[in-house]
PyMOL Python script that loads the backbone (N, CA, C, O; Angstrom):
from pymol import cmd

cmd.read_pdbstr("""\
ATOM      1  N   MET A   1      89.953  97.598  73.456  1.00  0.00           N
ATOM      2  CA  MET A   1      91.146  98.296  73.891  1.00  0.00           C
ATOM      3  C   MET A   1      91.221  98.252  75.411  1.00  0.00           C
ATOM      4  O   MET A   1      90.208  98.109  76.096  1.00  0.00           O
ATOM      5  N   VAL A   2      92.435  98.376  75.917  1.00  0.00           N
ATOM      6  CA  VAL A   2      92.657  98.333  77.359  1.00  0.00           C
ATOM      7  C   VAL A   2      93.564  99.483  77.765  1.00  0.00           C
ATOM      8  O   VAL A   2      94.174 100.135  76.918  1.00  0.00           O
ATOM      9  N   ALA A   3      93.649  99.726  79.066  1.00  0.00           N
ATOM     10  CA  ALA A   3      94.530 100.778  79.579  1.00  0.00           C
ATOM     11  C   ALA A   3      95.951 100.546  79.076  1.00  0.00           C
ATOM     12  O   ALA A   3      96.459  99.425  79.094  1.00  0.00           O
ATOM     13  N   GLY A   4      96.572 101.618  78.633  1.00  0.00           N
ATOM     14  CA  GLY A   4      97.924 101.553  78.103  1.00  0.00           C
ATOM     15  C   GLY A   4      97.996 101.548  76.588  1.00  0.00           C
ATOM     16  O   GLY A   4      99.065 101.773  76.019  1.00  0.00           O
ATOM     17  N   ASP A   5      96.874 101.295  75.924  1.00  0.00           N
ATOM     18  CA  ASP A   5      96.857 101.305  74.463  1.00  0.00           C
ATOM     19  C   ASP A   5      96.928 102.731  73.932  1.00  0.00           C
ATOM     20  O   ASP A   5      96.351 103.652  74.511  1.00  0.00           O
ATOM     21  N   VAL A   6      97.634 102.898  72.839  1.00  0.00           N
ATOM     22  CA  VAL A   6      97.738 104.201  72.177  1.00  0.00           C
ATOM     23  C   VAL A   6      96.478 104.429  71.354  1.00  0.00           C
ATOM     24  O   VAL A   6      95.992 103.524  70.677  1.00  0.00           O
ATOM     25  N   VAL A   7      95.955 105.652  71.422  1.00  0.00           N
ATOM     26  CA  VAL A   7      94.815 106.038  70.590  1.00  0.00           C
ATOM     27  C   VAL A   7      95.231 107.245  69.760  1.00  0.00           C
ATOM     28  O   VAL A   7      95.881 108.159  70.268  1.00  0.00           O
ATOM     29  N   ASN A   8      94.861 107.246  68.500  1.00  0.00           N
ATOM     30  CA  ASN A   8      95.147 108.398  67.653  1.00  0.00           C
ATOM     31  C   ASN A   8      94.192 108.403  66.479  1.00  0.00           C
ATOM     32  O   ASN A   8      93.557 107.397  66.160  1.00  0.00           O
ATOM     33  N   GLY A   9      94.106 109.543  65.854  1.00  0.00           N
ATOM     34  CA  GLY A   9      93.235 109.665  64.703  1.00  0.00           C
ATOM     35  C   GLY A   9      93.539 110.925  63.934  1.00  0.00           C
ATOM     36  O   GLY A   9      94.113 111.879  64.459  1.00  0.00           O
ATOM     37  N   ILE A  10      93.142 110.908  62.678  1.00  0.00           N
ATOM     38  CA  ILE A  10      93.279 112.080  61.820  1.00  0.00           C
ATOM     39  C   ILE A  10      91.977 112.252  61.063  1.00  0.00           C
ATOM     40  O   ILE A  10      91.347 111.277  60.653  1.00  0.00           O
ATOM     41  N   ASN A  11      91.588 113.483  60.886  1.00  0.00           N
ATOM     42  CA  ASN A  11      90.358 113.782  60.174  1.00  0.00           C
ATOM     43  C   ASN A  11      90.578 113.556  58.681  1.00  0.00           C
ATOM     44  O   ASN A  11      91.428 114.220  58.088  1.00  0.00           O
ATOM     45  N   PRO A  12      89.846 112.648  58.063  1.00  0.00           N
ATOM     46  CA  PRO A  12      90.054 112.374  56.641  1.00  0.00           C
ATOM     47  C   PRO A  12      89.407 113.391  55.701  1.00  0.00           C
ATOM     48  O   PRO A  12      89.600 113.329  54.487  1.00  0.00           O
ATOM     49  N   ILE A  13      88.635 114.332  56.268  1.00  0.00           N
ATOM     50  CA  ILE A  13      87.920 115.297  55.435  1.00  0.00           C
ATOM     51  C   ILE A  13      88.339 116.713  55.820  1.00  0.00           C
ATOM     52  O   ILE A  13      88.181 117.119  56.971  1.00  0.00           O
ATOM     53  N   ALA A  14      88.867 117.456  54.864  1.00  0.00           N
ATOM     54  CA  ALA A  14      89.296 118.832  55.130  1.00  0.00           C
ATOM     55  C   ALA A  14      88.108 119.690  55.531  1.00  0.00           C
ATOM     56  O   ALA A  14      86.981 119.466  55.088  1.00  0.00           O
ATOM     57  N   ASN A  15      88.381 120.686  56.386  1.00  0.00           N
ATOM     58  CA  ASN A  15      87.368 121.639  56.835  1.00  0.00           C
ATOM     59  C   ASN A  15      86.167 120.940  57.477  1.00  0.00           C
ATOM     60  O   ASN A  15      85.019 121.313  57.235  1.00  0.00           O
ATOM     61  N   ASN A  16      86.442 119.930  58.293  1.00  0.00           N
ATOM     62  CA  ASN A  16      85.386 119.169  58.932  1.00  0.00           C
ATOM     63  C   ASN A  16      85.728 118.966  60.406  1.00  0.00           C
ATOM     64  O   ASN A  16      86.904 118.885  60.760  1.00  0.00           O
ATOM     65  N   VAL A  17      84.724 118.883  61.260  1.00  0.00           N
ATOM     66  CA  VAL A  17      84.941 118.683  62.692  1.00  0.00           C
ATOM     67  C   VAL A  17      85.231 117.212  62.963  1.00  0.00           C
ATOM     68  O   VAL A  17      84.527 116.330  62.473  1.00  0.00           O
ATOM     69  N   LEU A  18      86.274 116.957  63.748  1.00  0.00           N
ATOM     70  CA  LEU A  18      86.628 115.613  64.186  1.00  0.00           C
ATOM     71  C   LEU A  18      86.239 115.487  65.648  1.00  0.00           C
ATOM     72  O   LEU A  18      86.840 116.141  66.500  1.00  0.00           O
ATOM     73  N   ASN A  19      85.254 114.667  65.956  1.00  0.00           N
ATOM     74  CA  ASN A  19      84.851 114.399  67.328  1.00  0.00           C
ATOM     75  C   ASN A  19      85.525 113.120  67.779  1.00  0.00           C
ATOM     76  O   ASN A  19      85.502 112.116  67.067  1.00  0.00           O
ATOM     77  N   PHE A  20      86.128 113.152  68.966  1.00  0.00           N
ATOM     78  CA  PHE A  20      86.645 111.926  69.568  1.00  0.00           C
ATOM     79  C   PHE A  20      85.968 111.761  70.914  1.00  0.00           C
ATOM     80  O   PHE A  20      86.305 112.438  71.885  1.00  0.00           O
ATOM     81  N   GLN A  21      85.009 110.853  70.958  1.00  0.00           N
ATOM     82  CA  GLN A  21      84.231 110.580  72.160  1.00  0.00           C
ATOM     83  C   GLN A  21      84.415 109.103  72.497  1.00  0.00           C
ATOM     84  O   GLN A  21      83.847 108.235  71.835  1.00  0.00           O
ATOM     85  N   PRO A  22      85.221 108.815  73.544  1.00  0.00           N
ATOM     86  CA  PRO A  22      85.453 107.414  73.912  1.00  0.00           C
ATOM     87  C   PRO A  22      84.155 106.714  74.316  1.00  0.00           C
ATOM     88  O   PRO A  22      83.158 107.357  74.645  1.00  0.00           O
ATOM     89  N   ALA A  23      84.190 105.409  74.283  1.00  0.00           N
ATOM     90  CA  ALA A  23      83.043 104.617  74.716  1.00  0.00           C
ATOM     91  C   ALA A  23      82.780 104.833  76.201  1.00  0.00           C
ATOM     92  O   ALA A  23      83.645 105.328  76.924  1.00  0.00           O
ATOM     93  N   ALA A  24      81.591 104.465  76.652  1.00  0.00           N
ATOM     94  CA  ALA A  24      81.246 104.580  78.069  1.00  0.00           C
ATOM     95  C   ALA A  24      82.241 103.795  78.904  1.00  0.00           C
ATOM     96  O   ALA A  24      82.636 102.694  78.522  1.00  0.00           O
ATOM     97  N   SER A  25      82.645 104.341  80.026  1.00  0.00           N
ATOM     98  CA  SER A  25      83.598 103.787  80.999  1.00  0.00           C
ATOM     99  C   SER A  25      85.051 103.837  80.536  1.00  0.00           C
ATOM    100  O   SER A  25      85.933 103.381  81.264  1.00  0.00           O
ATOM    101  N   VAL A  26      85.323 104.367  79.366  1.00  0.00           N
ATOM    102  CA  VAL A  26      86.701 104.510  78.875  1.00  0.00           C
ATOM    103  C   VAL A  26      87.176 105.936  79.122  1.00  0.00           C
ATOM    104  O   VAL A  26      86.437 106.894  78.896  1.00  0.00           O
ATOM    105  N   GLU A  27      88.416 106.070  79.586  1.00  0.00           N
ATOM    106  CA  GLU A  27      89.037 107.380  79.759  1.00  0.00           C
ATOM    107  C   GLU A  27      90.343 107.407  78.988  1.00  0.00           C
ATOM    108  O   GLU A  27      91.076 106.419  78.943  1.00  0.00           O
ATOM    109  N   VAL A  28      90.623 108.554  78.382  1.00  0.00           N
ATOM    110  CA  VAL A  28      91.811 108.719  77.552  1.00  0.00           C
ATOM    111  C   VAL A  28      92.516 110.007  77.929  1.00  0.00           C
ATOM    112  O   VAL A  28      91.868 111.025  78.174  1.00  0.00           O
ATOM    113  N   MET A  29      93.840 109.970  77.978  1.00  0.00           N
ATOM    114  CA  MET A  29      94.634 111.178  78.186  1.00  0.00           C
ATOM    115  C   MET A  29      95.193 111.567  76.812  1.00  0.00           C
ATOM    116  O   MET A  29      96.003 110.848  76.227  1.00  0.00           O
ATOM    117  N   ILE A  30      94.743 112.714  76.319  1.00  0.00           N
ATOM    118  CA  ILE A  30      95.234 113.237  75.042  1.00  0.00           C
ATOM    119  C   ILE A  30      96.526 113.995  75.315  1.00  0.00           C
ATOM    120  O   ILE A  30      96.560 114.880  76.169  1.00  0.00           O
ATOM    121  N   SER A  31      97.585 113.652  74.594  1.00  0.00           N
ATOM    122  CA  SER A  31      98.874 114.309  74.814  1.00  0.00           C
ATOM    123  C   SER A  31      99.241 115.261  73.685  1.00  0.00           C
ATOM    124  O   SER A  31     100.084 116.139  73.868  1.00  0.00           O
ATOM    125  N   SER A  32      98.626 115.101  72.533  1.00  0.00           N
ATOM    126  CA  SER A  32      98.925 115.971  71.406  1.00  0.00           C
ATOM    127  C   SER A  32      97.706 116.024  70.500  1.00  0.00           C
ATOM    128  O   SER A  32      97.084 115.001  70.215  1.00  0.00           O
ATOM    129  N   CYS A  33      97.371 117.231  70.051  1.00  0.00           N
ATOM    130  CA  CYS A  33      96.248 117.360  69.131  1.00  0.00           C
ATOM    131  C   CYS A  33      96.390 118.654  68.344  1.00  0.00           C
ATOM    132  O   CYS A  33      97.143 119.547  68.731  1.00  0.00           O
ATOM    133  N   GLY A  34      95.672 118.747  67.251  1.00  0.00           N
ATOM    134  CA  GLY A  34      95.672 119.973  66.490  1.00  0.00           C
ATOM    135  C   GLY A  34      95.800 119.771  65.006  1.00  0.00           C
ATOM    136  O   GLY A  34      95.132 118.923  64.414  1.00  0.00           O
ATOM    137  N   GLY A  35      96.666 120.562  64.413  1.00  0.00           N
ATOM    138  CA  GLY A  35      96.823 120.660  62.980  1.00  0.00           C
ATOM    139  C   GLY A  35      96.869 122.125  62.616  1.00  0.00           C
ATOM    140  O   GLY A  35      96.299 122.953  63.327  1.00  0.00           O
ATOM    141  N   VAL A  36      97.524 122.464  61.543  1.00  0.00           N
ATOM    142  CA  VAL A  36      97.641 123.865  61.140  1.00  0.00           C
ATOM    143  C   VAL A  36      96.254 124.444  60.902  1.00  0.00           C
ATOM    144  O   VAL A  36      95.459 123.883  60.149  1.00  0.00           O
ATOM    145  N   GLY A  37      95.971 125.568  61.546  1.00  0.00           N
ATOM    146  CA  GLY A  37      94.682 126.226  61.372  1.00  0.00           C
ATOM    147  C   GLY A  37      93.533 125.574  62.109  1.00  0.00           C
ATOM    148  O   GLY A  37      92.381 125.969  61.929  1.00  0.00           O
ATOM    149  N   SER A  38      93.824 124.580  62.938  1.00  0.00           N
ATOM    150  CA  SER A  38      92.757 123.871  63.643  1.00  0.00           C
ATOM    151  C   SER A  38      92.289 124.630  64.868  1.00  0.00           C
ATOM    152  O   SER A  38      93.039 125.418  65.444  1.00  0.00           O
ATOM    153  N   TRP A  39      91.068 124.396  65.261  1.00  0.00           N
ATOM    154  CA  TRP A  39      90.572 124.852  66.553  1.00  0.00           C
ATOM    155  C   TRP A  39      90.251 123.615  67.370  1.00  0.00           C
ATOM    156  O   TRP A  39      89.812 122.598  66.832  1.00  0.00           O
ATOM    157  N   ILE A  40      90.474 123.710  68.680  1.00  0.00           N
ATOM    158  CA  ILE A  40      90.324 122.559  69.560  1.00  0.00           C
ATOM    159  C   ILE A  40      89.424 122.938  70.726  1.00  0.00           C
ATOM    160  O   ILE A  40      89.654 123.949  71.391  1.00  0.00           O
ATOM    161  N   THR A  41      88.409 122.138  70.971  1.00  0.00           N
ATOM    162  CA  THR A  41      87.495 122.410  72.078  1.00  0.00           C
ATOM    163  C   THR A  41      87.230 121.144  72.876  1.00  0.00           C
ATOM    164  O   THR A  41      87.430 120.026  72.401  1.00  0.00           O
ATOM    165  N   MET A  42      86.773 121.358  74.104  1.00  0.00           N
ATOM    166  CA  MET A  42      86.223 120.287  74.928  1.00  0.00           C
ATOM    167  C   MET A  42      84.719 120.520  74.951  1.00  0.00           C
ATOM    168  O   MET A  42      84.269 121.665  74.976  1.00  0.00           O
ATOM    169  N   THR A  43      83.941 119.449  74.942  1.00  0.00           N
ATOM    170  CA  THR A  43      82.493 119.594  74.960  1.00  0.00           C
ATOM    171  C   THR A  43      81.850 118.449  75.728  1.00  0.00           C
ATOM    172  O   THR A  43      82.453 117.392  75.910  1.00  0.00           O
ATOM    173  N   GLU A  44      80.630 118.668  76.171  1.00  0.00           N
ATOM    174  CA  GLU A  44      79.828 117.577  76.710  1.00  0.00           C
ATOM    175  C   GLU A  44      78.579 117.430  75.846  1.00  0.00           C
ATOM    176  O   GLU A  44      77.564 116.883  76.278  1.00  0.00           O
ATOM    177  N   GLY A  45      78.677 117.927  74.625  1.00  0.00           N
ATOM    178  CA  GLY A  45      77.576 117.820  73.681  1.00  0.00           C
ATOM    179  C   GLY A  45      76.762 119.088  73.543  1.00  0.00           C
ATOM    180  O   GLY A  45      76.068 119.269  72.542  1.00  0.00           O
ATOM    181  N   VAL A  46      76.832 119.979  74.539  1.00  0.00           N
ATOM    182  CA  VAL A  46      76.069 121.224  74.513  1.00  0.00           C
ATOM    183  C   VAL A  46      77.008 122.415  74.616  1.00  0.00           C
ATOM    184  O   VAL A  46      77.065 123.247  73.711  1.00  0.00           O
ATOM    185  N   THR A  47      77.740 122.497  75.711  1.00  0.00           N
ATOM    186  CA  THR A  47      78.655 123.610  75.947  1.00  0.00           C
ATOM    187  C   THR A  47      80.052 123.250  75.482  1.00  0.00           C
ATOM    188  O   THR A  47      80.535 122.145  75.732  1.00  0.00           O
ATOM    189  N   THR A  48      80.701 124.191  74.799  1.00  0.00           N
ATOM    190  CA  THR A  48      82.073 123.958  74.377  1.00  0.00           C
ATOM    191  C   THR A  48      82.985 124.993  75.012  1.00  0.00           C
ATOM    192  O   THR A  48      82.558 126.107  75.317  1.00  0.00           O
ATOM    193  N   SER A  49      84.221 124.627  75.205  1.00  0.00           N
ATOM    194  CA  SER A  49      85.220 125.566  75.707  1.00  0.00           C
ATOM    195  C   SER A  49      86.509 125.331  74.948  1.00  0.00           C
ATOM    196  O   SER A  49      86.896 124.188  74.702  1.00  0.00           O
ATOM    197  N   LEU A  50      87.168 126.410  74.580  1.00  0.00           N
ATOM    198  CA  LEU A  50      88.416 126.293  73.831  1.00  0.00           C
ATOM    199  C   LEU A  50      89.526 125.801  74.731  1.00  0.00           C
ATOM    200  O   LEU A  50      89.625 126.216  75.885  1.00  0.00           O
ATOM    201  N   LEU A  51      90.362 124.921  74.211  1.00  0.00           N
ATOM    202  CA  LEU A  51      91.545 124.504  74.957  1.00  0.00           C
ATOM    203  C   LEU A  51      92.603 125.591  74.902  1.00  0.00           C
ATOM    204  O   LEU A  51      93.443 125.695  75.796  1.00  0.00           O
ATOM    205  N   ASN A  52      92.563 126.395  73.859  1.00  0.00           N
ATOM    206  CA  ASN A  52      93.461 127.532  73.733  1.00  0.00           C
ATOM    207  C   ASN A  52      92.614 128.784  73.914  1.00  0.00           C
ATOM    208  O   ASN A  52      92.024 129.264  72.946  1.00  0.00           O
ATOM    209  N   PRO A  53      92.536 129.333  75.142  1.00  0.00           N
ATOM    210  CA  PRO A  53      91.601 130.424  75.400  1.00  0.00           C
ATOM    211  C   PRO A  53      91.941 131.747  74.732  1.00  0.00           C
ATOM    212  O   PRO A  53      91.103 132.649  74.721  1.00  0.00           O
ATOM    213  N   THR A  54      93.146 131.899  74.171  1.00  0.00           N
ATOM    214  CA  THR A  54      93.517 133.173  73.572  1.00  0.00           C
ATOM    215  C   THR A  54      93.209 133.239  72.090  1.00  0.00           C
ATOM    216  O   THR A  54      93.225 134.325  71.511  1.00  0.00           O
ATOM    217  N   SER A  55      92.929 132.107  71.458  1.00  0.00           N
ATOM    218  CA  SER A  55      92.699 132.118  70.022  1.00  0.00           C
ATOM    219  C   SER A  55      91.919 130.879  69.618  1.00  0.00           C
ATOM    220  O   SER A  55      92.104 129.812  70.205  1.00  0.00           O
ATOM    221  N   ASN A  56      91.063 131.005  68.638  1.00  0.00           N
ATOM    222  CA  ASN A  56      90.382 129.820  68.132  1.00  0.00           C
ATOM    223  C   ASN A  56      91.030 129.314  66.856  1.00  0.00           C
ATOM    224  O   ASN A  56      90.501 128.404  66.217  1.00  0.00           O
ATOM    225  N   ALA A  57      92.157 129.879  66.474  1.00  0.00           N
ATOM    226  CA  ALA A  57      92.911 129.391  65.324  1.00  0.00           C
ATOM    227  C   ALA A  57      94.344 129.142  65.764  1.00  0.00           C
ATOM    228  O   ALA A  57      95.071 130.080  66.089  1.00  0.00           O
ATOM    229  N   LEU A  58      94.740 127.903  65.773  1.00  0.00           N
ATOM    230  CA  LEU A  58      96.086 127.547  66.205  1.00  0.00           C
ATOM    231  C   LEU A  58      96.991 127.508  64.983  1.00  0.00           C
ATOM    232  O   LEU A  58      96.806 126.683  64.089  1.00  0.00           O
ATOM    233  N   ASN A  59      97.952 128.388  64.950  1.00  0.00           N
ATOM    234  CA  ASN A  59      98.854 128.444  63.800  1.00  0.00           C
ATOM    235  C   ASN A  59     100.132 127.713  64.136  1.00  0.00           C
ATOM    236  O   ASN A  59     101.055 128.285  64.715  1.00  0.00           O
ATOM    237  N   GLY A  60     100.181 126.484  63.782  1.00  0.00           N
ATOM    238  CA  GLY A  60     101.334 125.648  64.077  1.00  0.00           C
ATOM    239  C   GLY A  60     100.957 124.216  63.809  1.00  0.00           C
ATOM    240  O   GLY A  60      99.915 123.939  63.215  1.00  0.00           O
ATOM    241  N   THR A  61     101.781 123.327  64.234  1.00  0.00           N
ATOM    242  CA  THR A  61     101.441 121.925  64.039  1.00  0.00           C
ATOM    243  C   THR A  61     100.656 121.451  65.245  1.00  0.00           C
ATOM    244  O   THR A  61      99.623 122.039  65.564  1.00  0.00           O
ATOM    245  N   ASN A  62     101.101 120.424  65.916  1.00  0.00           N
ATOM    246  CA  ASN A  62     100.344 119.907  67.050  1.00  0.00           C
ATOM    247  C   ASN A  62     100.578 120.716  68.308  1.00  0.00           C
ATOM    248  O   ASN A  62     101.629 121.332  68.485  1.00  0.00           O
ATOM    249  N   VAL A  63      99.594 120.705  69.168  1.00  0.00           N
ATOM    250  CA  VAL A  63      99.665 121.352  70.469  1.00  0.00           C
ATOM    251  C   VAL A  63      99.880 120.250  71.501  1.00  0.00           C
ATOM    252  O   VAL A  63      99.108 119.293  71.557  1.00  0.00           O
ATOM    253  N   ASN A  64     100.919 120.379  72.312  1.00  0.00           N
ATOM    254  CA  ASN A  64     101.148 119.412  73.376  1.00  0.00           C
ATOM    255  C   ASN A  64     100.300 119.791  74.568  1.00  0.00           C
ATOM    256  O   ASN A  64     100.465 120.865  75.146  1.00  0.00           O
ATOM    257  N   VAL A  65      99.392 118.906  74.934  1.00  0.00           N
ATOM    258  CA  VAL A  65      98.466 119.153  76.039  1.00  0.00           C
ATOM    259  C   VAL A  65      98.401 117.907  76.915  1.00  0.00           C
ATOM    260  O   VAL A  65      98.883 116.840  76.535  1.00  0.00           O
ATOM    261  N   LYS A  66      97.822 118.051  78.044  1.00  0.00           N
ATOM    262  CA  LYS A  66      97.483 116.906  78.894  1.00  0.00           C
ATOM    263  C   LYS A  66      96.012 117.077  79.231  1.00  0.00           C
ATOM    264  O   LYS A  66      95.659 117.732  80.212  1.00  0.00           O
ATOM    265  N   VAL A  67      95.169 116.491  78.420  1.00  0.00           N
ATOM    266  CA  VAL A  67      93.725 116.628  78.562  1.00  0.00           C
ATOM    267  C   VAL A  67      93.136 115.237  78.770  1.00  0.00           C
ATOM    268  O   VAL A  67      93.427 114.305  78.019  1.00  0.00           O
ATOM    269  N   PHE A  68      92.313 115.114  79.789  1.00  0.00           N
ATOM    270  CA  PHE A  68      91.669 113.842  80.079  1.00  0.00           C
ATOM    271  C   PHE A  68      90.233 113.898  79.589  1.00  0.00           C
ATOM    272  O   PHE A  68      89.477 114.796  79.961  1.00  0.00           O
ATOM    273  N   ILE A  69      89.858 112.935  78.752  1.00  0.00           N
ATOM    274  CA  ILE A  69      88.519 112.925  78.188  1.00  0.00           C
ATOM    275  C   ILE A  69      87.838 111.598  78.492  1.00  0.00           C
ATOM    276  O   ILE A  69      88.490 110.598  78.790  1.00  0.00           O
ATOM    277  N   ASN A  70      86.512 111.614  78.411  1.00  0.00           N
ATOM    278  CA  ASN A  70      85.716 110.402  78.594  1.00  0.00           C
ATOM    279  C   ASN A  70      84.472 110.517  77.724  1.00  0.00           C
ATOM    280  O   ASN A  70      84.400 111.379  76.848  1.00  0.00           O
ATOM    281  N   ASN A  71      83.505 109.661  77.960  1.00  0.00           N
ATOM    282  CA  ASN A  71      82.303 109.664  77.141  1.00  0.00           C
ATOM    283  C   ASN A  71      81.451 110.904  77.354  1.00  0.00           C
ATOM    284  O   ASN A  71      80.698 111.297  76.463  1.00  0.00           O
ATOM    285  N   THR A  72      81.561 111.529  78.531  1.00  0.00           N
ATOM    286  CA  THR A  72      80.777 112.721  78.832  1.00  0.00           C
ATOM    287  C   THR A  72      81.465 113.995  78.363  1.00  0.00           C
ATOM    288  O   THR A  72      80.833 114.840  77.729  1.00  0.00           O
ATOM    289  N   ASN A  73      82.740 114.143  78.662  1.00  0.00           N
ATOM    290  CA  ASN A  73      83.522 115.319  78.275  1.00  0.00           C
ATOM    291  C   ASN A  73      84.550 114.879  77.248  1.00  0.00           C
ATOM    292  O   ASN A  73      85.528 114.206  77.572  1.00  0.00           O
ATOM    293  N   TYR A  74      84.312 115.271  76.011  1.00  0.00           N
ATOM    294  CA  TYR A  74      85.137 114.750  74.934  1.00  0.00           C
ATOM    295  C   TYR A  74      85.718 115.865  74.063  1.00  0.00           C
ATOM    296  O   TYR A  74      85.473 117.049  74.297  1.00  0.00           O
ATOM    297  N   LEU A  75      86.475 115.471  73.075  1.00  0.00           N
ATOM    298  CA  LEU A  75      87.289 116.369  72.270  1.00  0.00           C
ATOM    299  C   LEU A  75      86.658 116.640  70.913  1.00  0.00           C
ATOM    300  O   LEU A  75      86.120 115.737  70.273  1.00  0.00           O
ATOM    301  N   GLN A  76      86.731 117.905  70.480  1.00  0.00           N
ATOM    302  CA  GLN A  76      86.345 118.286  69.123  1.00  0.00           C
ATOM    303  C   GLN A  76      87.512 119.031  68.497  1.00  0.00           C
ATOM    304  O   GLN A  76      88.069 119.946  69.103  1.00  0.00           O
ATOM    305  N   ILE A  77      87.881 118.638  67.287  1.00  0.00           N
ATOM    306  CA  ILE A  77      88.954 119.315  66.572  1.00  0.00           C
ATOM    307  C   ILE A  77      88.426 119.686  65.199  1.00  0.00           C
ATOM    308  O   ILE A  77      87.996 118.822  64.435  1.00  0.00           O
ATOM    309  N   GLY A  78      88.459 120.963  64.893  1.00  0.00           N
ATOM    310  CA  GLY A  78      88.011 121.436  63.596  1.00  0.00           C
ATOM    311  C   GLY A  78      89.199 121.832  62.751  1.00  0.00           C
ATOM    312  O   GLY A  78      90.325 121.907  63.243  1.00  0.00           O
ATOM    313  N   ALA A  79      88.957 122.079  61.509  1.00  0.00           N
ATOM    314  CA  ALA A  79      90.032 122.505  60.615  1.00  0.00           C
ATOM    315  C   ALA A  79      89.454 123.447  59.568  1.00  0.00           C
ATOM    316  O   ALA A  79      88.242 123.492  59.356  1.00  0.00           O
ATOM    317  N   THR A  80      90.326 124.188  58.927  1.00  0.00           N
ATOM    318  CA  THR A  80      89.898 125.128  57.902  1.00  0.00           C
ATOM    319  C   THR A  80      90.491 124.747  56.558  1.00  0.00           C
ATOM    320  O   THR A  80      91.552 124.126  56.490  1.00  0.00           O
ATOM    321  N   ALA A  81      89.807 125.118  55.497  1.00  0.00           N
ATOM    322  CA  ALA A  81      90.261 124.917  54.123  1.00  0.00           C
ATOM    323  C   ALA A  81      90.760 123.487  53.917  1.00  0.00           C
ATOM    324  O   ALA A  81      89.998 122.536  54.093  1.00  0.00           O
ATOM    325  N   ALA A  82      92.016 123.327  53.550  1.00  0.00           N
ATOM    326  CA  ALA A  82      92.562 121.996  53.241  1.00  0.00           C
ATOM    327  C   ALA A  82      93.351 121.427  54.404  1.00  0.00           C
ATOM    328  O   ALA A  82      94.249 120.610  54.200  1.00  0.00           O
ATOM    329  N   GLN A  83      93.033 121.842  55.615  1.00  0.00           N
ATOM    330  CA  GLN A  83      93.759 121.354  56.788  1.00  0.00           C
ATOM    331  C   GLN A  83      92.996 120.209  57.454  1.00  0.00           C
ATOM    332  O   GLN A  83      91.773 120.115  57.352  1.00  0.00           O
ATOM    333  N   TYR A  84      93.733 119.356  58.127  1.00  0.00           N
ATOM    334  CA  TYR A  84      93.150 118.178  58.757  1.00  0.00           C
ATOM    335  C   TYR A  84      93.524 118.143  60.236  1.00  0.00           C
ATOM    336  O   TYR A  84      94.700 118.259  60.580  1.00  0.00           O
ATOM    337  N   GLY A  85      92.529 117.983  61.117  1.00  0.00           N
ATOM    338  CA  GLY A  85      92.794 117.875  62.543  1.00  0.00           C
ATOM    339  C   GLY A  85      93.269 116.472  62.908  1.00  0.00           C
ATOM    340  O   GLY A  85      93.035 115.517  62.167  1.00  0.00           O
ATOM    341  N   ASN A  86      93.940 116.354  64.059  1.00  0.00           N
ATOM    342  CA  ASN A  86      94.431 115.058  64.503  1.00  0.00           C
ATOM    343  C   ASN A  86      94.579 115.039  66.011  1.00  0.00           C
ATOM    344  O   ASN A  86      94.581 116.093  66.646  1.00  0.00           O
ATOM    345  N   TYR A  87      94.701 113.859  66.593  1.00  0.00           N
ATOM    346  CA  TYR A  87      94.930 113.711  68.024  1.00  0.00           C
ATOM    347  C   TYR A  87      95.738 112.447  68.284  1.00  0.00           C
ATOM    348  O   TYR A  87      95.775 111.535  67.457  1.00  0.00           O
ATOM    349  N   SER A  88      96.380 112.408  69.439  1.00  0.00           N
ATOM    350  CA  SER A  88      97.135 111.242  69.876  1.00  0.00           C
ATOM    351  C   SER A  88      97.123 111.217  71.398  1.00  0.00           C
ATOM    352  O   SER A  88      97.183 112.264  72.043  1.00  0.00           O
ATOM    353  N   GLY A  89      97.047 110.029  71.965  1.00  0.00           N
ATOM    354  CA  GLY A  89      97.034 109.903  73.415  1.00  0.00           C
ATOM    355  C   GLY A  89      97.133 108.455  73.839  1.00  0.00           C
ATOM    356  O   GLY A  89      97.541 107.587  73.068  1.00  0.00           O
ATOM    357  N   ILE A  90      96.747 108.210  75.094  1.00  0.00           N
ATOM    358  CA  ILE A  90      96.829 106.862  75.657  1.00  0.00           C
ATOM    359  C   ILE A  90      95.582 106.602  76.485  1.00  0.00           C
ATOM    360  O   ILE A  90      95.108 107.481  77.205  1.00  0.00           O
ATOM    361  N   GLN A  91      95.054 105.384  76.378  1.00  0.00           N
ATOM    362  CA  GLN A  91      93.889 105.006  77.169  1.00  0.00           C
ATOM    363  C   GLN A  91      94.352 104.756  78.597  1.00  0.00           C
ATOM    364  O   GLN A  91      95.319 104.027  78.816  1.00  0.00           O
ATOM    365  N   ILE A  92      93.672 105.353  79.567  1.00  0.00           N
ATOM    366  CA  ILE A  92      94.073 105.201  80.957  1.00  0.00           C
ATOM    367  C   ILE A  92      93.081 104.372  81.768  1.00  0.00           C
ATOM    368  O   ILE A  92      93.389 103.959  82.885  1.00  0.00           O
ATOM    369  N   LYS A  93      91.899 104.127  81.218  1.00  0.00           N
ATOM    370  CA  LYS A  93      90.910 103.327  81.939  1.00  0.00           C
ATOM    371  C   LYS A  93      89.991 102.636  80.948  1.00  0.00           C
ATOM    372  O   LYS A  93      89.083 101.909  81.350  1.00  0.00           O
TER     373      LYS A  93
END
""", "prot")
cmd.dss("prot")
cmd.show_as("cartoon", "prot")
cmd.util.cbc("prot")
cmd.orient("prot")
């Protein structure tokens, strides 16, 4: 993949964490992520922080964000019950 390519994914397993960690030297700008009942965090493998600091359960469809991720600081999207997390963005490097 190269800069400008669209990246997206959906969690194929309900109630499971979806990690999106780009390859080394790749950077991605996430523009939309979530899913009904999903929680969204940024992590570096040890410490996590919620992208939505007021709630860990997002009740709605996708959340429009501008989050830049790489191999060190990447995205985790969880889901509950029969819900599936997803993300969409563009590779910038």
